[in-house]
Structure formats: C-alpha cells, structure tokens
C-alpha positions, 0 to 999 in steps of 0.5 A, a space after each residue: 660260537 656255537 653253544 653245544 647242548 648236553 642232552 643227558 642233562 635235559 629235565 625231561 630225560 631225566 624223568 622216568 617214563 612209566 613201563 606200562 606206556 611203552 608196552 602199550 605202544 608196542 602192543 598198539 602197533 602190533 595190534 595195528 599190523 595184526 588189523 592190517 594183515 586181517 584186512 589183507 586176508 579179508 580183501 584177498 581171500 574171503 571178500 575176493 569175488 566182491 572186490 573183483 566185481 567192484 573193479 569190474 563195475 569201475 573199469 570193465 565195459 561191455 563193448 556192443 558189436 553192431 550187427 550190419 543191418 540187412 539190405 533191401 533189394 528189387 525184384 532184380 536184385 538191385 540195392 534199394 537200401 544198404 548199410 555202410 561204415 559211419 563215424 561217430 564222434 564223441 568226446 570226454 569234455 573234461 579232457 578237452 582243453 578249451 583254453 589251448 590256442 593249438 586245441 582251438 585251431 584244431 576245433 575249428 578244423 573239426 567243426 568244418 569237417 562235421 558241417 557244424 558252427 563252431 559255437 555249437 560244438 563248443 557248447 557240446 563240449 561245455 556241458 555239465 556231464 564232463 565224462 561223456 557226450 556225443 558230438 555228431 553221429 554217422 558222419 562219413 567214414 573218411 570224415 571221422 578218419 580226418 578227425 582222428 588225425 587231428 589227435 585232439 585229447 578228448 575226442 574220440 571216434 566209434 564205428 557205426 553203420 548208417 543207410 544208404 538209399 540209391 533210388 532217392 526220393 523215387 523209392 522213399 515211401 517203399 523203403 522208408 528209413 532208419 533213425 540214428 540208432 539204425 531202427 526202421 521208422 517207416 516203410 519196409 525199414 520198419 515193417 521188417 525191422 527185426 529181420 533187417 537189423 539182425 543181433 549185435 554182438 558183444 565183447 567184455 573189456 577193461 577200460 582205462 579212465 580215458 576210455 581206452 581198452 586195456 585188455 579183453 575179458 572172457 570170450 567175444 560174442 560175434 554179431 549176427 548180420 540182418 537178413 537181405 529182404 527182396 522186394 516185388 518192386 522193380 526199381 526201373 519201373 518205380 522211377 519211371 512211374 514217379 517221374 511221370 507222376 511228378 511231371 503230371 502233378 507239376 503240370 496240372 498244378 496239383 496238391 499231390 499224386 499217387 501211382 500203383 503198378 501191380 502184376 495182373 497175375 502174381 499181385 506183386 507190386 511192381 511200383 508204388 510212387 507218390 508225389 510230393 516225396 522226400 530223400 530218405 538219406 536227408 530228412 531235415 525239415 520233413 512234414 507228415 504229408 511228406 512221409 506219408 505213403 498216400 497210396 496205402 494210408 490215404 483213402 478217397 471216394 474213387 468215383 466212377 472207377 467203381 462202375 465196372 464193379 457194380 455191373 460185375 455184380 449185376 451180371 453175376 447175379 444175372 440181373 442184367 446182360 451186357 446187351 440190357 437196354 438201360 434208359 438214361 433220358 433225359 440225363 437226370 433221375 431222382 431217388 428219393 428226393 435226390 436228383 442224379 445227373 449225367 453230363 449228357 442225355 445219352 438216352 438208351 444205353 446197353 449196360 457196356 454203354 453205361 460204362 463206356 459213357 460213364 453214366 451215373 444214372 445208368 449205374 444207379 439203375 443197374 444197382 437198383 436191380 440189386 439188393 443192398 446186401 447183395 451189393 455190399 457183399 460183392 464190394 466186400 468181397 473185393 476187399 473194400 471196407 477190409 484192411 489190406 493184408 500186405 506187409 506194410 505199415 499203415 495200410 488202411 481199410 477204407 469205409 464201407 458201412 454195414 448194408 442194413 444202414 443203406 438208404 436208397 440214395 446212398 445205394 444209388 450213389 455207391 454204384 458210382 463211387 460216392 459214399 465209400 471210401 478206398 485207397 489207390 492200392 485197394 482200387 488196383 487190387 479189386 481190378 484183379 478179379 477182371 485179370 484173373 477170369 474172376 478170381 481176386 487174388 492177395 497183393 504182396 510187396 515181397 518177390 514171390 514165386 509161388 502162384 497166388 491162391 485167389 478167390 472166385 467172385 465172378 464167373 470167367 465169362 463175366 470177368 471177360 465181359 467187364 474186360 470188353 466194357 473197360 476196353 470201350 471205355 478207353 476207346 473211341 467214344 469212352 472217357 479214357 481216350 488219352 490212357 491209350 498206350 502206344 503199341 499195347 492195347 488197354 482197358 480201364 475206367 476214369 474217375 472224377 470225384 468231388 473232394 469232401 472237406 469235413 461234412 460237405 464237398 469243397 468247391 473246385 476240388 476234385 481227385 482225378 483217377 484212372 484205374 486199368 489194365 494191359 494188354 487187355 486181351 492177355 493181362 500182364 499188369 494193373 495200373 492205378 493213377 490218382 492226382 489230388 487236386 488238379 488246378 490247371 485247366 482240367 480236372 477230369 480223370 481221363 484227361 489228368 490221370 489218363 496220360 500218366 497211366 498210358 506212359 507207365 503202361 507203355 514203358 512198364 510192358 516194355 521193361 518186362 519184354 511184353 510184345 506189343 499187341 496192336 500196330 504202333 501209329 500216331 494216335 489221334 485222339 478226339 475230345 472224350 466225353 466229360 466224366 460226370 461228377 456230383 
C-alpha cells in the first residue's frame, strides 16, 4: 500500500522565503536576457564585419585556377613541349578509415593504379597532419578518374597540368623540363619560364570541412594562358643529328659528344644535340652530366679548328698572302725553349698548304707575324672569351686571357688552339665570318624573319680565300677527307686536342673536333661536331668527328631543299694525313 505524502505539511515549505531572494532571481534572469540581447546586437550589428571575416578565414578559400602553359614549337610549328591535363591525388587522412576491409581493398587498387607500393601509400595516409596530404601528383588524367570512381571517403582528385615532350631525348637539352609545380628548370623551359607560364586565375569559394565547395563568393578571375614560343630548331634535323652523334659515340666508345647545326646566313640554330641525353618526361636517377647542355656549357681547347682564324687575321693585316711560303722543315720548331712539332716534315708550304696539312709549325710562324694585341683583337671580335648573346641559360664565355700576359710560347700554341678554350657553339658561330663575306653575325635559338646585323671582321676577299683553304683541308691531301658529304661541296677544319685534367694533359685522352661549312661555294649551314674521349681505335678529328659532319650535312641540306652542287658518285677516300696533336 502506497503511502501518500502531504507536501503542504513539509517543514521546508512551511518556512518563510525572504522577499529579496525572489526579487534577486528575477533580476538576474532579466539581466541575463539583457546581456544576451546586447551580445546578439553586438555580433549582428556592431561587430558584424569581424565575425564575417572569421567565418571566411575558417571556411572561405581562394582556389587557384591554373593557366595552361604555352607550347614550345620548332621552326615548322611542330610541338616540342606542350601541357596536358593531369590528375593530382590528395587526401584528408583522418577521413580515410584504414581499418575498414572494404577501404583496404580499394586502397590496393589505388596503389596499383598509381604504380606505388601499398606500404608507401599507407605511410602517406598515416601522418600527423590529418587534414591534408598529397598522395601523388601529375598522374595521367584517366588514371585519376579511375581512382575517383572507387569513391573512397577522404581521397580526392585535383586537376593540374603536366608537360609532354614528343621528341624525347633527342631534344631534351634544348627544351629542358619543368618541376611538379610547372616551373621551368632547364633549357628553354627555364629561359622563357615567365612567358610560357602565363598568369593563374582565382575563384573565391566556401568549403565545408570535407573540402567540398558549397558556394562561390565574388567574381571569378579567369587564368591567362602562357605564350607559345617558336624556336629556330628543326625537329627533323635535330633528331637526325642526335642519332648520328649517338651512333658515333657508341662506335668509338667515347665518353660524350655534341653537334651544332647553324644557318650560315641567319645565325639560327637548326640543331643542338648532345649525348648522353635523357628523357625530359621521365627524369629518375639523373646525374648532372646528363642534364648539361655540353655544346653551350662546356669549354675545351679547340685545337686545329683555330688555325683558319689565325690565318684570317694575318691575311687581313696583310702579313701574308695565300701563296706566301712558310718553311715548316724539319717538322719541328723551338719557341723560347719549347718545341712545337708536326706529324710529318712538310717542308715548304704555302699558307693554303698550312691549313690543308694542318701544320702546327706553319700556324706558329704565321702567328709570329702578328703582335699579341692584334691576335687577341681578332679572336675577341669572333666571340672568344665573351659570354654568348643567346637566349639560353648556362652558356659560358670560355677563356681568352688578356694579351698583355701572353708569353711567346703561349701566342704560338694559341695559333693552333691550345691555351684558350671555347664551347662548340662558339666555334660554330666564329665560322659565320667565313660564310658571310667577312661579317660575324649573332646567333639565336628563336625563329626569326629579320636579317641579322653582322659586324665586319675581315674583308670579303679574305673570307673567300679562307673558304678555299677550308675546301682544300677537306679535300684530297687534307685532314678532313672523311667529312665529304655525298652530293654537296664542303669545307672545314678538323681538330684533335689532348684533354687537360687539372693542370696537366692526360695521357691517351683526346677530344676530336670538326667544324665546317656547306655548300662551300654558296654556304647554307655551319656544322660543328665534338666527340669526347674516343677510345676505339682512332681519336683524330677528321676520322672520328668528320663522318658525323658528313652525314649531318647531307641530310640537313636535303631537308632544307638545297640542290646538290656536285655529282653524286662513290667516294673513295685515301687515308688522310694525321692531325697533329701535342
């Protein structure tokens, strides 16, 4: 039986409550409502801007709208580098349930699609920063779509762009490459990064905690795509030059090699190839040597390819004529205690014969007719010792010391290419003085329609005289007979230089050069070839670099539509005289 309780008889209720207490409670409640009203008025009216800013900080984001990077094109409009859409996968690790068996199975598929070990993927998702992490960037777009289709909570895709290089390793040292942020790192990608990159746009949005866009805020600023850059390079010539260089480097078991092909009248670079090379689209395990554009960044003692320049200076100053007799007997010549030698005793040679036989003694005796200052001025006028004015990062100046410091033996060795250094590009450009009637012209890697403004260094007559000597040097009795191109007349000079390691010349290490012009009567191209440390048999410039020159000249002139200027017939080449080295 339940016992009833009479609350009216409770002693607590029977006690009298002071009136001030009830008034205090009512006043406190009223004051609380007034405070809440004041706070609401403050938040909604007086401090409205502050709280809006705080909300935007927490949930509003500025999305960058990436600009499409401009293309690199060859002179004929063929693509050397372009951007394509790419998928970049990111995650909110705290939202990915790594313990869920279904999620684990899907993550295995993700790892497989990204070609990433599952362990590496799990490590990326198990990080201290639980709000954001890049999983993998710049995947193929269709791969990203497959990952999105797996519908894994916490894993998302962002559209970016990545570069593609259709010419691969053959043009790698020209185009260079970009990093994952699409900024140029090497080559033309670096040189013209600002023009190619364009200007990204932006869009203000409100996002929820999962990173999903809820609504847009304000106006969208559209991106400005980058400019296309058209190079002077001919991709067909570039590919052919690279392949022929690669074959010769491998055949001669050499360390490396380079080829420069230049338009003889405009100074435009048609090809600039180096081997070893790399694939700019896949750059794992690269070394500095692979990335280096040797034709522009490496300098060497050019050897006998300098002799035509020494003779040109002497002709211009009227110290010699092409028919001047130079006595080279007995094949040795002493200058201030140092002996200069030829491979043979050529006896009395004309100045033309000095170039044809590549006589060190003859070049020395021609140089002795010049003062050090005169010789320096002509070398300097052709760009030696000066930084090339070309739109390419890393081009070096080489070394040409001030003439006041020259000793007699140094002037003698410089006459045939020792004691100074130049890049292969500098050697090719210096020969524009012979192909342009005595004017040296600027070079460019950008396509141009404007005629170059040259600087006169020697007369038209003397330029023609040296061209004839170059023709003799590559003809019967010369050192460059293996440089003869089928169907086209050529002229050029071989060079063989000992390789300097530290302060001394290394035994058995050489660089083989050949620089020449074709067709010799109406020059259209200049081709320079260098092979570094050939070890399989011959190491002479004429026999190692000459054949590459011949193949590149022949195919380049055909690509350019130049008609053959000599009868095409089987060429029987006698053994050329050896190129003298020290």
